[in-house]
Backbone as a printed PyTorch tensor [residue, N CA C, xyz], in Angstrom:
tensor([[[  5.7710,  48.5860,  25.0060],
         [  5.9740,  48.1320,  23.6550],
         [  4.9710,  47.2250,  23.0530]],

        [[  3.7560,  46.7610,  24.0220],
         [  2.6040,  45.8080,  22.8670],
         [  1.8870,  47.0490,  22.0760]],

        [[  1.7090,  48.4810,  22.2990],
         [  1.6310,  49.2360,  21.9960],
         [  2.3390,  49.4170,  20.1520]],

        [[  3.7880,  49.4790,  20.3110],
         [  4.1540,  49.2180,  19.7270],
         [  3.7270,  47.9620,  18.5120]],

        [[  3.3310,  46.7940,  19.2730],
         [  3.3270,  45.6310,  18.4380],
         [  1.9510,  46.0670,  17.7680]],

        [[  1.5880,  46.2540,  18.0020],
         [ -0.3610,  46.7880,  17.4830],
         [ -0.0460,  47.6630,  16.7320]],

        [[  0.6380,  49.1230,  16.6140],
         [  0.6880,  49.4570,  15.8140],
         [  1.0930,  49.3010,  14.1040]],

        [[  2.7220,  48.3600,  14.7030],
         [  3.0090,  47.1250,  13.4270],
         [  2.4490,  46.4390,  12.7330]],

        [[  1.8030,  46.1400,  14.0580],
         [  0.3760,  45.0260,  13.3570],
         [ -0.7390,  45.9050,  12.3180]],

        [[ -1.4810,  46.7710,  12.4720],
         [ -2.4890,  47.6600,  11.8440],
         [ -1.0240,  48.0550,  10.2270]],

        [[ -0.1530,  48.2250,  10.7990],
         [  0.3250,  49.0370,   9.4890],
         [  0.1780,  48.0090,   8.5080]],

        [[  1.0610,  46.5510,   8.8280],
         [  0.8140,  45.6900,   7.8220],
         [  0.2310,  45.6850,   7.1950]],

        [[ -1.5850,  45.0530,   7.9580],
         [ -2.7490,  44.8740,   7.6180],
         [ -2.8340,  46.3640,   6.4470]],

        [[ -2.8580,  47.3910,   6.3840],
         [ -2.8750,  48.6830,   5.8250],
         [ -2.0780,  47.9240,   4.5510]],

        [[ -0.5820,  48.0160,   5.2710],
         [  0.4340,  48.5520,   3.8010],
         [  1.4650,  47.0140,   3.7960]],

        [[  0.4810,  46.1080,   3.6600],
         [  1.7390,  44.4340,   4.1730],
         [  2.5010,  43.9400,   2.5330]],

        [[  2.5610,  44.7910,   1.3500],
         [  2.6450,  44.2690,   0.3740],
         [  4.0280,  45.0190,  -0.3360]],

        [[  5.0940,  44.0660,  -0.0660],
         [  6.4820,  44.7850,  -0.2970],
         [  6.2630,  45.2340,  -2.1230]],

        [[  7.6550,  46.0440,  -2.2810],
         [  7.7870,  46.5660,  -3.1440],
         [  8.0830,  45.3910,  -4.6110]],

        [[  8.1630,  44.1750,  -4.4020],
         [  8.5300,  43.2140,  -4.8530],
         [  6.8460,  42.9780,  -5.5220]],

        [[  6.4370,  42.3550,  -4.5420],
         [  5.1880,  41.8190,  -4.1220],
         [  4.1660,  42.5170,  -5.6230]],

        [[  4.1420,  44.0390,  -5.5250],
         [  3.0940,  44.5160,  -5.8050],
         [  4.2030,  44.8340,  -7.6640]],

        [[  5.1910,  44.7280,  -7.9100],
         [  5.2580,  44.5370,  -9.3760],
         [  5.3430,  43.2090,  -9.5810]],

        [[  5.0660,  42.4490,  -9.0900],
         [  4.7350,  41.4330,  -9.3630],
         [  5.9490,  40.5210,  -9.5310]],

        [[  7.3040,  40.0850,  -8.6070],
         [  8.4130,  40.0620,  -9.3670],
         [  8.1830,  39.0290,  -8.3380]],

        [[  7.1760,  38.3450,  -7.7040],
         [  7.0940,  36.5330,  -6.8640],
         [  8.2860,  35.9100,  -6.6420]],

        [[  9.0340,  37.1900,  -5.7460],
         [ 10.5600,  37.2000,  -5.7170],
         [ 10.9700,  35.8540,  -4.5450]],

        [[ 11.6560,  34.9130,  -4.8960],
         [ 12.1570,  33.7570,  -4.5610],
         [ 13.8870,  33.9330,  -4.8140]],

        [[ 14.2950,  32.5250,  -4.3020],
         [ 16.0730,  32.4390,  -4.5370],
         [ 16.0500,  31.5430,  -5.1630]],

        [[ 15.9320,  32.6290,  -6.6130],
         [ 16.0000,  32.0870,  -8.1300],
         [ 16.9580,  33.0980,  -9.2840]],

        [[ 17.5300,  32.9540, -10.2050],
         [ 17.7980,  33.4730, -10.4850],
         [ 16.9920,  34.6140, -11.2630]],

        [[ 15.8540,  34.2650, -12.3290],
         [ 15.0560,  34.7710, -12.8230],
         [ 14.0510,  36.1200, -11.2710]],

        [[ 13.9270,  35.4890, -10.2180],
         [ 13.3820,  36.8280,  -9.5980],
         [ 14.1910,  37.8310,  -8.8160]],

        [[ 15.6390,  37.3940,  -8.8500],
         [ 16.9970,  38.2170,  -8.1860],
         [ 17.0000,  39.0530,  -9.2970]],

        [[ 16.9230,  38.5130, -10.5400],
         [ 17.1280,  39.7090, -11.4190],
         [ 15.3600,  40.5130, -11.5170]],

        [[ 15.0900,  40.5680, -12.0730],
         [ 13.8320,  41.2080, -11.3350],
         [ 13.5150,  42.2830, -10.4870]],

        [[ 13.9310,  41.2870,  -9.5850],
         [ 14.5010,  42.6810,  -7.6060],
         [ 15.1240,  43.6160,  -8.4610]],

        [[ 16.2170,  43.0170,  -9.0070],
         [ 16.8700,  44.1950,  -9.4650],
         [ 16.6530,  45.3010, -10.0850]],

        [[ 16.0890,  44.6220, -11.6260],
         [ 15.7980,  46.0970, -12.5250],
         [ 14.8070,  47.0810, -11.2540]],

        [[ 14.1900,  45.9310, -10.9910],
         [ 12.9720,  47.4450,  -9.9080],
         [ 13.6690,  48.0470,  -9.0390]],

        [[ 14.8350,  47.5730,  -8.6710],
         [ 15.2580,  48.8120,  -7.7540],
         [ 16.4160,  49.4040,  -8.5640]],

        [[ 16.5050,  48.9940,  -9.8660],
         [ 16.7190,  50.1150, -10.6640],
         [ 16.2410,  51.9150, -10.6560]],

        [[ 14.9110,  50.5550, -11.2840],
         [ 13.8500,  51.8100, -11.1200],
         [ 13.2660,  52.5530, -10.2980]],

        [[ 13.8520,  52.6980,  -8.8300],
         [ 12.8800,  52.9890,  -8.0530],
         [ 13.7200,  53.9620,  -7.3360]],

        [[ 15.0910,  53.4850,  -7.7950],
         [ 16.3590,  54.9370,  -7.1970],
         [ 16.4000,  56.0660,  -8.0390]],

        [[ 15.7470,  55.8680,  -9.2690],
         [ 15.6020,  57.3540,  -9.2280],
         [ 14.3880,  58.4090,  -8.6750]],

        [[ 15.1730,  59.7990,  -8.2670],
         [ 13.8840,  60.4460,  -8.1230],
         [ 12.6000,  61.1000,  -9.2020]],

        [[ 11.8780,  59.5260,  -8.5930],
         [ 10.3470,  59.5280,  -9.5300],
         [ 10.1560,  58.5860,  -8.6660]],

        [[  8.2230,  59.3660,  -8.8910],
         [  7.3070,  58.1880,  -8.0140],
         [  7.4480,  56.7790,  -7.9590]],

        [[  7.2530,  56.5230,  -6.5240],
         [  7.6290,  54.1510,  -6.2040],
         [  6.4560,  54.0060,  -7.4280]],

        [[  5.6130,  54.6440,  -7.2480],
         [  4.1170,  53.7050,  -7.2120],
         [  4.7270,  53.9420,  -9.2040]],

        [[  5.1220,  55.1870,  -9.8520],
         [  5.4750,  54.6770, -11.3300],
         [  6.7600,  54.0700, -11.6020]],

        [[  7.5980,  53.5470, -10.6230],
         [  8.7460,  52.8870, -11.3030],
         [  8.3050,  51.6010, -10.9620]],

        [[  6.9290,  51.5430, -10.0400],
         [  6.4880,  49.8330,  -9.8410],
         [  5.7090,  49.3380, -11.1430]],

        [[  4.9550,  50.3790, -11.7150],
         [  4.2770,  50.5210, -12.8180],
         [  4.9820,  50.4940, -14.0620]],

        [[  6.7450,  50.8180, -13.9880],
         [  7.6050,  50.4490, -14.8840],
         [  7.5920,  49.2020, -15.1730]],

        [[  8.3880,  48.7260, -14.0640],
         [  8.9670,  47.1800, -14.1040],
         [  7.7560,  46.4810, -14.4750]],

        [[  6.4920,  46.6090, -13.9280],
         [  5.8320,  45.5750, -14.9600],
         [  5.3560,  46.2090, -15.8320]],

        [[  5.6250,  47.2620, -16.7300],
         [  5.3500,  46.5560, -18.6220],
         [  6.5580,  46.1650, -18.4410]],

        [[  7.6540,  46.3670, -18.4050],
         [  9.2120,  45.5980, -18.9430],
         [  8.9190,  44.4770, -18.6110]],

        [[  8.1830,  43.5120, -17.8070],
         [  8.0250,  42.6360, -17.3070],
         [  6.9870,  41.5390, -18.4740]],

        [[  6.0340,  42.5640, -18.4990],
         [  5.1890,  42.5180, -19.2370],
         [  5.5540,  42.0190, -21.1390]],

        [[  6.5140,  43.2280, -21.4620],
         [  7.1800,  42.4690, -22.2720],
         [  7.9430,  41.8210, -22.7800]],

        [[  8.3760,  40.7320, -21.4680],
         [  9.3710,  39.8620, -21.7680],
         [ 10.4720,  39.9360, -21.9640]],

        [[ 10.4920,  41.3880, -20.7150],
         [ 12.2330,  41.1110, -20.3820],
         [ 12.3640,  41.2510, -18.9910]],

        [[ 11.9320,  39.9440, -18.0950],
         [ 12.1430,  38.6860, -16.7140],
         [ 12.8000,  38.0990, -17.1330]],

        [[ 14.3930,  38.5000, -17.9060],
         [ 15.6380,  37.7410, -17.3940],
         [ 16.6800,  38.5940, -17.5660]],

        [[ 17.7200,  38.5960, -17.6930],
         [ 19.0690,  39.1530, -17.9000],
         [ 19.0430,  39.1600, -19.3010]],

        [[ 18.8370,  37.8240, -19.8140],
         [ 18.9030,  37.8950, -21.3950],
         [ 18.0200,  38.0630, -22.2140]],

        [[ 17.0940,  38.5330, -21.7090],
         [ 15.6410,  39.2110, -22.6950],
         [ 16.0260,  40.4540, -22.5500]],

        [[ 16.2590,  40.4620, -21.5200],
         [ 16.9880,  41.7290, -21.5910],
         [ 17.9220,  42.8430, -21.8260]],

        [[ 18.9120,  41.8680, -22.1330],
         [ 20.3320,  42.5330, -22.8250],
         [ 19.4550,  42.0740, -24.8040]],

        [[ 18.4180,  41.4610, -24.9260],
         [ 18.5650,  41.0830, -26.4290],
         [ 16.9080,  41.6660, -27.0860]],

        [[ 16.4880,  42.4290, -26.0460],
         [ 15.8070,  43.2490, -26.0070],
         [ 16.6210,  44.9440, -26.7390]],

        [[ 15.6320,  45.3330, -28.3390],
         [ 16.4090,  46.1980, -28.9640],
         [ 15.9030,  47.9160, -27.5050]],

        [[ 16.9500,  48.8120, -27.6720],
         [ 16.9080,  50.0720, -26.9970],
         [ 16.0070,  50.1890, -26.9640]],

        [[ 15.2930,  50.6360, -27.9430],
         [ 14.0190,  51.5670, -28.2640],
         [ 12.7970,  50.4170, -27.7400]],

        [[ 12.9570,  49.6130, -27.5880],
         [ 10.9170,  48.5970, -27.2800],
         [ 11.8480,  49.1020, -25.3510]],

        [[ 13.0250,  49.4450, -24.6960],
         [ 12.8520,  49.3070, -23.4720],
         [ 12.3520,  50.8310, -23.2850]],

        [[ 12.2600,  51.2150, -24.1260],
         [ 12.0830,  52.8620, -23.8610],
         [ 11.1150,  52.4170, -23.9650]],

        [[ 10.4730,  51.8900, -25.1510],
         [  8.7830,  52.0650, -25.0350],
         [  8.4340,  51.3180, -24.0080]],

        [[  9.0800,  50.4310, -23.5180],
         [  8.2160,  49.2230, -22.1570],
         [  8.2360,  50.4620, -21.1710]],

        [[  9.6620,  51.2820, -20.6070],
         [  9.3080,  52.3840, -19.6600],
         [  8.2830,  53.6520, -19.7290]],

        [[  8.1970,  53.7000, -20.9720],
         [  7.2930,  54.9160, -21.3410],
         [  5.1780,  54.3350, -21.6280]],

        [[  5.0870,  53.3150, -21.4020],
         [  4.1830,  52.4220, -20.8420],
         [  3.4070,  53.1570, -19.6420]],

        [[  4.4580,  52.6230, -18.7680],
         [  4.5830,  52.9780, -17.6500],
         [  4.8110,  54.3740, -16.4180]],

        [[  4.6270,  55.4270, -17.8220],
         [  4.7020,  56.7590, -17.7220],
         [  6.2240,  57.3100, -16.8190]],

        [[  7.3520,  56.5430, -17.3830],
         [  8.6410,  56.7570, -16.6940],
         [  9.5970,  57.1910, -17.9310]],

        [[  8.9070,  58.3810, -18.1370],
         [  9.6210,  59.2580, -19.4790],
         [ 10.6950,  60.7160, -18.4630]],

        [[ 10.7180,  60.5540, -17.3630],
         [ 11.8150,  61.5340, -17.6880],
         [ 13.0880,  60.5780, -17.5750]],

        [[ 13.3070,  59.6210, -17.5940],
         [ 14.7900,  58.8720, -17.3440],
         [ 15.1360,  57.4010, -17.7030]],

        [[ 13.3150,  57.5990, -18.9590],
         [ 13.6200,  56.5370, -20.2120],
         [ 14.0460,  56.4270, -20.8010]],

        [[ 15.3030,  57.1870, -21.4420],
         [ 16.2690,  56.7120, -22.7040],
         [ 17.6400,  56.9150, -21.6390]],

        [[ 18.0860,  57.1960, -20.8230],
         [ 18.9160,  57.0670, -19.6930],
         [ 19.0160,  55.6580, -19.0310]],

        [[ 18.0370,  54.8380, -19.2110],
         [ 17.7260,  54.1260, -17.6880],
         [ 17.8560,  53.0070, -18.8490]],

        [[ 16.6820,  53.1990, -20.0370],
         [ 17.0070,  52.0400, -21.0280],
         [ 18.5430,  51.6060, -21.1800]],

        [[ 19.4620,  52.1580, -20.9610],
         [ 20.6410,  51.9510, -21.9820],
         [ 21.3460,  51.5850, -20.6320]],

        [[ 21.1950,  51.7450, -19.5210],
         [ 21.7350,  51.0800, -17.9930],
         [ 20.7980,  49.8550, -18.0100]],

        [[ 19.5520,  49.5040, -18.0140],
         [ 19.3830,  48.1160, -18.1970],
         [ 20.2430,  47.3900, -18.7330]],

        [[ 20.2770,  48.1530, -20.6040],
         [ 20.8880,  46.4310, -21.1690],
         [ 22.5490,  46.4870, -20.8380]],

        [[ 23.0610,  47.4620, -20.2940],
         [ 24.6570,  47.4480, -19.6390],
         [ 24.0010,  46.3460, -18.4920]],

        [[ 23.2460,  46.7720, -17.4040],
         [ 23.3380,  45.9100, -15.8850],
         [ 22.6500,  44.1500, -16.3040]],

        [[ 22.3940,  44.2970, -17.6300],
         [ 21.8310,  42.2280, -18.4040],
         [ 23.4610,  42.2160, -18.5750]],

        [[ 23.8900,  42.8430, -19.4050],
         [ 25.1180,  42.2120, -19.9600],
         [ 26.1000,  41.7270, -18.8350]],

        [[ 25.9410,  42.9280, -17.8830],
         [ 27.1480,  42.5990, -16.4120],
         [ 27.1260,  41.0850, -15.8430]],

        [[ 25.1350,  41.6160, -15.6060],
         [ 24.9150,  40.3150, -14.7740],
         [ 25.3120,  38.9170, -15.7070]],

        [[ 25.6050,  39.0860, -17.0610],
         [ 25.7000,  37.5120, -17.9370],
         [ 26.8490,  37.6260, -18.0160]],

        [[ 28.0500,  38.5150, -17.5930],
         [ 28.6150,  38.4540, -18.0230],
         [ 29.7160,  37.9630, -16.3370]],

        [[ 29.4350,  38.8150, -15.4340],
         [ 30.4300,  38.9750, -14.0290],
         [ 28.9980,  37.7870, -13.1280]],

        [[ 28.2320,  37.6470, -13.5770],
         [ 27.5520,  35.9690, -12.0550],
         [ 26.5520,  35.1540, -13.2330]],

        [[ 26.5160,  35.0610, -14.7000],
         [ 26.1410,  33.9340, -15.2010],
         [ 24.7840,  34.0610, -15.1370]],

        [[ 24.3800,  35.5510, -15.0050],
         [ 22.6350,  35.5380, -14.8300],
         [ 22.3000,  35.3900, -13.8690]],

        [[ 22.8790,  34.5070, -12.7940],
         [ 22.5350,  34.2310, -11.4740],
         [ 22.5850,  34.9130, -10.1280]],

        [[ 22.5440,  36.3340,  -9.4980],
         [ 22.8530,  36.9700,  -8.3220],
         [ 22.8190,  35.9460,  -7.3330]],

        [[ 22.7230,  34.7020,  -7.2610],
         [ 22.6400,  33.9370,  -5.9690],
         [ 24.5980,  33.9240,  -5.8170]],

        [[ 25.1880,  33.8830,  -7.0930],
         [ 26.4290,  33.8900,  -7.2220],
         [ 26.8430,  35.1290,  -6.5730]],

        [[ 26.6100,  36.4590,  -6.9500],
         [ 26.4780,  37.3100,  -5.9100],
         [ 26.7500,  37.1370,  -4.9840]],

        [[ 26.0780,  36.2940,  -4.1130],
         [ 25.0490,  36.8800,  -2.3370],
         [ 25.7580,  35.3990,  -1.6780]],

        [[ 26.0770,  34.3740,  -2.5980],
         [ 27.6550,  33.4610,  -1.9960],
         [ 29.1570,  34.2000,  -2.2060]],

        [[ 29.6490,  35.1960,  -3.2810],
         [ 30.6820,  35.4750,  -2.7420],
         [ 30.8460,  36.2570,  -1.9390]],

        [[ 29.3540,  37.0950,  -1.1970],
         [ 29.5910,  38.2930,  -0.0210],
         [ 29.5660,  37.1960,   0.9210]],

        [[ 29.2730,  36.5470,   0.8120],
         [ 29.7150,  35.5760,   2.3180],
         [ 29.1820,  35.9360,   3.5810]],

        [[ 27.5150,  36.7350,   3.4860],
         [ 26.8460,  37.0790,   4.4670],
         [ 27.6870,  38.5970,   5.1350]],

        [[ 28.0380,  38.7830,   3.8980],
         [ 28.4430,  40.3000,   4.9060],
         [ 28.2720,  41.3740,   3.9910]],

        [[ 27.4550,  42.1350,   4.4880],
         [ 26.2150,  42.4520,   4.3390],
         [ 26.9650,  44.5210,   3.3670]],

        [[ 28.5360,  44.4710,   3.8460],
         [ 29.0610,  45.6570,   3.3870],
         [ 29.4560,  44.7900,   1.8580]],

        [[ 29.6960,  44.0340,   1.9910],
         [ 30.1460,  43.1740,   0.6940],
         [ 28.7180,  42.7080,  -0.1840]],

        [[ 28.0840,  42.7630,   0.0440],
         [ 26.8540,  42.7500,  -0.8070],
         [ 26.1100,  44.3280,  -1.5000]],

        [[ 26.9260,  44.5270,  -0.3960],
         [ 26.0700,  46.6640,  -1.3940],
         [ 27.2690,  47.2500,  -2.1640]],

        [[ 28.4320,  46.5540,  -2.0050],
         [ 29.4400,  47.0870,  -2.4550],
         [ 29.4690,  46.2050,  -3.8470]],

        [[ 29.0800,  45.1940,  -4.0060],
         [ 28.7560,  44.1750,  -5.3250],
         [ 27.3160,  44.5770,  -6.3070]],

        [[ 26.6830,  44.9900,  -5.4770],
         [ 25.5130,  45.4280,  -6.0110],
         [ 25.2600,  47.2310,  -6.5000]],

        [[ 26.3850,  48.0470,  -6.3800],
         [ 26.7850,  49.0120,  -6.8460],
         [ 27.9060,  49.2460,  -8.0820]],

        [[ 28.3540,  47.5970,  -8.1860],
         [ 28.2580,  47.7550,  -9.4630],
         [ 27.4780,  47.7200, -10.9620]],

        [[ 26.6730,  47.6600, -10.8670],
         [ 25.0960,  47.5700, -11.4580],
         [ 25.2910,  49.1100, -11.9350]],

        [[ 24.7890,  49.1920, -13.3350],
         [ 24.6330,  50.8390, -13.0430],
         [ 23.2440,  50.9970, -13.1660]],

        [[ 23.5620,  51.9730, -12.2040],
         [ 22.0940,  52.4210, -11.8320],
         [ 21.5300,  52.3030, -10.5450]],

        [[ 22.0070,  51.2220,  -9.8710],
         [ 22.7030,  50.5500,  -8.2190],
         [ 23.5350,  51.1360,  -7.6160]],

        [[ 23.0690,  53.0500,  -6.4850],
         [ 24.0630,  53.6760,  -6.0260],
         [ 23.9320,  53.0470,  -5.3420]],

        [[ 23.8970,  53.1120,  -3.1720],
         [ 23.4830,  53.0990,  -1.9160],
         [ 22.3820,  52.9050,  -2.0040]],

        [[ 21.4390,  53.6630,  -2.6000],
         [ 19.9340,  53.6740,  -1.9720],
         [ 19.6390,  52.8120,  -3.4720]],

        [[ 20.1220,  52.4660,  -3.8980],
         [ 19.0110,  51.1840,  -4.5970],
         [ 20.3080,  50.2940,  -4.6220]],

        [[ 20.9400,  49.8920,  -3.3560],
         [ 21.1350,  48.4690,  -3.4000],
         [ 20.4580,  47.8810,  -1.7290]],

        [[ 20.8410,  49.7890,  -1.3390],
         [ 19.3140,  49.2760,   0.1080],
         [ 17.7510,  48.3940,  -0.2170]],

        [[ 17.3500,  49.1890,  -1.5270],
         [ 16.7140,  48.9570,  -2.2190],
         [ 16.5740,  47.3780,  -2.0220]],

        [[ 17.2800,  46.8460,  -3.2890],
         [ 18.0780,  45.4460,  -3.5810],
         [ 17.3780,  44.6530,  -1.9080]],

        [[ 18.3650,  44.8580,  -0.7090],
         [ 18.2540,  44.1520,  -0.0400],
         [ 17.3450,  44.3550,   1.0530]],

        [[ 16.6470,  45.3570,   1.5520],
         [ 15.7100,  45.6790,   1.7400],
         [ 14.4000,  44.8530,   1.3340]],

        [[ 14.4940,  44.3900,   0.0810],
         [ 13.2950,  43.3200,  -0.8170],
         [ 14.3630,  42.1370,  -0.1100]],

        [[ 15.2580,  41.7300,  -0.4210],
         [ 15.8940,  40.5180,  -0.8140],
         [ 15.4500,  39.7550,   0.6030]],

        [[ 15.1300,  40.1390,   1.3080],
         [ 15.9620,  39.7700,   3.3750],
         [ 14.3620,  38.4510,   3.6330]],

        [[ 13.5170,  38.8250,   2.2940],
         [ 12.2310,  38.1140,   2.0710],
         [ 12.6370,  36.3500,   2.0840]],

        [[ 13.9410,  36.7170,   0.7480],
         [ 14.1040,  35.2850,   0.8250],
         [ 15.8550,  35.2570,   1.1200]],

        [[ 17.2410,  35.9770,   1.5950],
         [ 18.1280,  35.5940,   2.0410],
         [ 17.6070,  36.3070,   3.4400]],

        [[ 17.8680,  35.0950,   4.8450],
         [ 18.1170,  35.2500,   5.8930],
         [ 18.7460,  35.9920,   6.3950]],

        [[ 20.1260,  35.8860,   6.1610],
         [ 21.4670,  35.7030,   6.7170],
         [ 21.1090,  37.7100,   7.0690]],

        [[ 20.4710,  38.2860,   6.0850],
         [ 20.4030,  39.3930,   5.1490],
         [ 20.0070,  40.0800,   6.4120]],

        [[ 18.5470,  39.8080,   7.0330],
         [ 17.7210,  39.9620,   7.9570],
         [ 18.1740,  39.9820,   9.0150]],

        [[ 18.1160,  40.9260,  10.1570],
         [ 17.2680,  42.4580,  10.0030],
         [ 17.4480,  43.4500,   9.4830]],

        [[ 16.7460,  43.4540,   8.2360],
         [ 17.6460,  45.0820,   7.2610],
         [ 16.7070,  46.0840,   7.1590]],

        [[ 17.1940,  47.1420,   7.6780],
         [ 16.5360,  48.5570,   7.9780],
         [ 16.9390,  49.6520,   7.4300]],

        [[ 16.3740,  49.9210,   5.5280],
         [ 17.6070,  51.4230,   5.3610],
         [ 16.9640,  52.1670,   6.0240]],

        [[ 17.8480,  53.5410,   5.3830],
         [ 17.3370,  55.0610,   5.8390],
         [ 15.8640,  55.3570,   5.8210]],

        [[ 15.0510,  54.7870,   4.9070],
         [ 14.1630,  55.0390,   4.6570],
         [ 12.5810,  54.4030,   5.7040]],

        [[ 13.3390,  53.2490,   5.9570],
         [ 12.5520,  52.2400,   6.3160],
         [ 12.7120,  53.3200,   7.8350]],

        [[ 14.2440,  53.1550,   8.6250],
         [ 14.0140,  54.4380,   9.6190],
         [ 12.8030,  55.8090,  10.1660]],

        [[ 13.3940,  56.4800,   8.9380],
         [ 12.3780,  57.4360,   9.1550],
         [ 11.2870,  56.7760,   9.2100]],

        [[ 10.4510,  56.0690,   8.5100],
         [  9.1220,  55.7380,   8.6810],
         [  8.6020,  55.1610,  10.0710]],

        [[  9.8080,  54.1500,  10.9360],
         [  9.0830,  53.6840,  11.8030],
         [  9.0390,  55.3580,  13.2600]],

        [[ 10.3450,  56.5550,  13.3100],
         [ 10.5300,  57.6050,  13.3290],
         [  9.1190,  57.7980,  13.7820]],

        [[  8.2520,  58.4600,  12.3470],
         [  6.7030,  58.3280,  12.9100],
         [  5.4450,  58.3020,  13.2610]],

        [[  6.5320,  57.1000,  13.2730],
         [  5.2160,  56.0300,  13.9330],
         [  5.3150,  55.9870,  15.6510]],

        [[  6.7250,  57.0570,  15.4170],
         [  7.3150,  56.4820,  17.5610],
         [  7.3670,  54.7470,  17.5360]],

        [[  8.1280,  53.7950,  16.2970],
         [  8.4250,  52.3540,  17.0900],
         [ 10.1940,  53.0630,  16.8600]],

        [[ 10.6540,  51.4070,  17.6010],
         [ 12.2290,  51.6950,  17.7770],
         [ 12.7090,  52.1010,  16.0350]],

        [[ 14.3180,  52.9210,  16.5280],
         [ 14.3540,  53.5780,  14.8850],
         [ 15.5240,  52.5930,  14.6760]],

        [[ 15.8130,  51.4490,  15.1370],
         [ 17.1260,  50.7600,  14.5770],
         [ 16.0760,  49.2150,  14.0290]],

        [[ 16.6750,  48.3220,  13.4450],
         [ 16.5700,  46.6520,  12.8240],
         [ 16.3120,  45.6160,  13.7340]],

        [[ 16.8790,  45.9790,  14.7330],
         [ 16.2560,  44.8880,  15.9940],
         [ 15.3480,  45.1210,  16.6330]],

        [[ 15.3990,  46.5580,  17.1950],
         [ 14.6970,  46.6480,  17.3550],
         [ 13.0530,  46.4980,  16.8910]],

        [[ 12.7530,  46.9590,  15.5120],
         [ 11.7740,  46.4190,  14.6890],
         [ 11.4590,  45.4770,  14.6740]],

        [[ 12.9410,  44.7160,  14.6270],
         [ 12.2420,  42.9930,  14.3860],
         [ 11.6690,  42.4060,  15.8120]],

        [[ 11.9400,  42.9450,  16.5840],
         [ 11.2020,  42.2000,  17.6600],
         [ 10.2080,  42.5900,  18.0430]],

        [[  8.8870,  43.5640,  16.8340],
         [  7.6800,  43.4040,  16.5890],
         [  6.8070,  43.0360,  16.0770]],

        [[  7.6600,  41.7040,  15.4450],
         [  6.7160,  40.7510,  14.3710],
         [  7.5710,  39.8140,  14.3820]],

        [[  7.1150,  38.7960,  13.6460],
         [  8.5340,  37.7330,  13.2360],
         [  8.8000,  37.5150,  12.0230]],

        [[  9.6360,  36.7790,  11.9960],
         [ 10.9350,  37.1190,  11.2360],
         [ 10.5460,  36.9890,   9.8020]],

        [[  9.4610,  36.0600,   9.3720],
         [  8.8780,  36.1610,   8.1650],
         [  8.3470,  37.4310,   8.0300]],

        [[  7.7940,  38.4540,   8.6480],
         [  6.8390,  39.3040,   8.4390],
         [  8.3250,  40.3950,   8.2070]],

        [[  9.0340,  40.7850,   8.6230],
         [ 10.2180,  42.4100,   8.7860],
         [  9.9180,  42.5740,   7.3750]],

        [[ 10.4460,  41.6250,   6.4890],
         [ 10.5770,  42.8440,   5.4620],
         [  9.0970,  43.2920,   4.5240]],

        [[  8.0780,  42.7600,   5.4760],
         [  6.7300,  43.6940,   4.4930],
         [  6.4090,  44.3360,   5.4220]],

        [[  6.9850,  44.8020,   6.6330],
         [  7.3380,  45.9650,   7.6830],
         [  8.1270,  46.8800,   6.8720]],

        [[  9.2480,  46.3510,   6.3190],
         [ 10.1280,  47.2140,   5.9060],
         [  9.5950,  48.1440,   5.0720]],

        [[  9.1960,  47.4020,   4.3000],
         [  8.3110,  48.5570,   2.7270],
         [  7.4880,  49.0850,   3.4080]],

        [[  6.4380,  48.3230,   4.6070],
         [  5.4750,  49.1790,   4.5450],
         [  5.6580,  50.8810,   5.5210]],

        [[  6.9500,  50.8380,   5.8490],
         [  7.6520,  51.6840,   6.6680],
         [  8.2250,  52.7770,   6.0490]],

        [[  8.7070,  52.3030,   5.2500],
         [  9.4320,  52.8200,   4.0140],
         [  7.9210,  53.3100,   3.1060]],

        [[  6.5190,  52.5880,   3.3390],
         [  5.3920,  54.0620,   2.2240],
         [  4.7440,  55.0530,   3.0240]],

        [[  5.3540,  55.0330,   4.7440],
         [  4.7780,  56.0390,   5.8520],
         [  5.6380,  57.3330,   5.5490]],

        [[  7.4180,  56.9000,   5.0690],
         [  8.3540,  58.0700,   4.8850],
         [  8.1670,  58.7870,   3.9750]],

        [[  7.6530,  57.9290,   2.9880],
         [  7.3680,  58.6160,   1.5480],
         [  5.8410,  59.0250,   1.2680]],

        [[  5.1690,  59.1430,   2.5710],
         [  4.1620,  59.8280,   2.1120],
         [  2.8430,  59.0390,   2.2580]],

        [[  3.3170,  57.4070,   1.6340],
         [  1.7810,  56.6300,   0.6720],
         [  1.1560,  56.1840,   1.4450]],

        [[  1.7220,  56.7820,   3.2690],
         [  0.4280,  56.2700,   4.1240],
         [  0.7550,  57.2830,   5.3020]],

        [[ -0.6410,  57.8980,   6.2590],
         [  0.0170,  58.6850,   7.2350],
         [  0.2380,  58.3940,   8.3380]],

        [[  1.3370,  58.6260,   8.6570],
         [  1.3870,  58.0550,  10.5890],
         [  0.4110,  58.1910,  11.5520]],

        [[ -1.1010,  59.2610,  10.6920],
         [ -2.1050,  59.5880,  12.1340],
         [ -3.2360,  58.5270,  11.7690]],

        [[ -2.9130,  58.3880,  10.5290],
         [ -4.4090,  57.1830,  10.3550],
         [ -3.8240,  55.5140,  10.9340]],

        [[ -2.2510,  55.5240,  10.8570],
         [ -2.3470,  53.9010,  10.9870],
         [ -2.1880,  54.4300,  13.0250]],

        [[ -1.9390,  55.1420,  13.0420],
         [ -1.8080,  55.2340,  14.8820],
         [ -3.6640,  55.1590,  15.2400]],

        [[ -4.5030,  55.9030,  14.6170],
         [ -5.6710,  55.8460,  14.7610],
         [ -6.5590,  54.5610,  15.1660]],

        [[ -5.8060,  54.0530,  13.7600],
         [ -6.3850,  52.8820,  13.3050],
         [ -6.0940,  51.6500,  14.2120]],

        [[ -4.6510,  51.2390,  15.2190],
         [ -4.2250,  50.7670,  15.7060],
         [ -5.0430,  50.9510,  17.8250]],

        [[ -5.5280,  52.6670,  17.7820],
         [ -5.6770,  52.2950,  18.8320],
         [ -7.1190,  51.7950,  19.2700]]])
């Protein structure tokens, strides 16, 4: 267990930023940051490099599309252009449409506040996933991405480890279950560990380098 804890701590030192951090979301349990996380999860759900999805999210936010009101009010071409500046070109037109439709849904169903979605689920993870997949572009993978990041501010979701998190854990020889991984780090660090393990699963960090650094 001591070796596993050391490996987990080493990984956090090397790759401790969540994808929300990298995208400049400034995650908090407030309507704006939660909506921006939804946008990021939508972008990360497509078959495109995570770094490109993060760059596209940053471009959308820099253009001012930081709330569902602003995203819906933006022209379709403006959304396409922002995605293009982030080199998110393969899916830009389809995604621009989904972002507009999703913003409208967020406003109409949840009054622009995803905390309402959280309250409606009432601590039921399956309900949370089902409600999230109601947004265009958010399938099971997108819901997992959202909840993996949101657990930093939604304590009732922790510990949340999706398929990619557990793949990364296996590559490092760490416990391949959420509670086993949570035992390796403090409660406040589990979201960062989950994202770091995803980076291992995606090849952004190699298991060999982490293991050597932990020795």
